[in-house]
C-alpha positions, 0 to 999 in steps of 0.5 A: 228600502228594507232588504228581504231576509230569511230566518232559519231555526238551526240547532246549536249543535249543528253549528258546533259540528261546523266549527269542529269539522273546520278544526279537523285536518280531515276534509274528505269523509265517507257519507256513512263515517261522517254520519256515524261521527255525528251520532257518536258526538250527539250532534244528531239523534240516532233514531232520527239520524238519516233525516237529520244528517241529510238536513245538515248536508243540505243546509251546509252545502247550500250555505257553501260550508260543505260540498255534497253532491247527491248522485244516485245515478253514479253511487249510493249515498252511503258510498258517496263522499262529503267534503267539510271544506268547500274551499278545499275541494273547489281549489282541487277542481280548479286545477282541471280548469287551469291545465292550459296554464300548467307547466310543461309535463309529458302527461299534461301535454298529452291531456291538453291534446285530446282532453281525454282522461282515458288517454292517460292513467287517471292517477298519473294525471292526478299526480301531475296536477298535484290533486290532494291524495285524499280525493279518490280519482273515480269520485272526483271524475264523477263530480266533474261529470255531475257539475258539467265540467266533463262529459262521460262518453261510453264506448262498449265497456269503456268510459271516457271522461272528456274535458273540452276546457283543457284544449287550446282556446282562442277568442271567439272573435278570432273564429268568426267565419269567413266568406259565409262559411262556418267550416273553420268553427267545426268540432268533431268527437268520435269514439274509438276503441281505446281513446277519443279522436278529437278534431277542432280548430281552437275552442272559444272561451267561456260558456261554450265548454259547457255546451260541448259537455252537454252535447257530448253527454247525449250519446249517439246524437248529431247536433248541427248548429250551422244554420243558426250561425253558431259553431257546429258540433258533431258527436259521433256516438 
């Protein structure tokens, strides 16, 4: 059985760019700086710079070499960042997914109780997790929101980034309702002036965290899944 394959006509200079950026210690680039670097080193033509640079980012991101998230609702392309080493960035993001297993620390302990980054200073949290200093906290929070790891809940002029994955978890089988009720499966988030009030009875592991994020991103909604035999989630916007 012959396997299907795809052929791409990629300029050799683009491959040279990939090799060079792998050797360069700097991994986080401003979009405009990396584009200028490509023009100066003749990896792309100046008169076709916008089109060719976007093609490079799209190709290298799809192949897993670079990481570039197009987030026009959060920032312009020129102010966005490009990571030229996907492994480097994913290792930094994974630190937010393993907070439950991190060493005891006053900042992390507080973060584990609420899942609300606004409850602590973002820079203090990044320092406690040893996030690489080349990654701006504001940009990484936007990425966590963009990929569905964090929910962004607005309250007036304040934005709260909520990560349900950092809250204590239990196996979903341990949370099965007793006597025909789902009360022990309820999960409530309510926005207050300076912080999120989170009430829960232990989160099941797995894709449920992504469901919580998706629902929390829907501002001013109430979702009741009790009648479906599923866990009940209520977001009070």
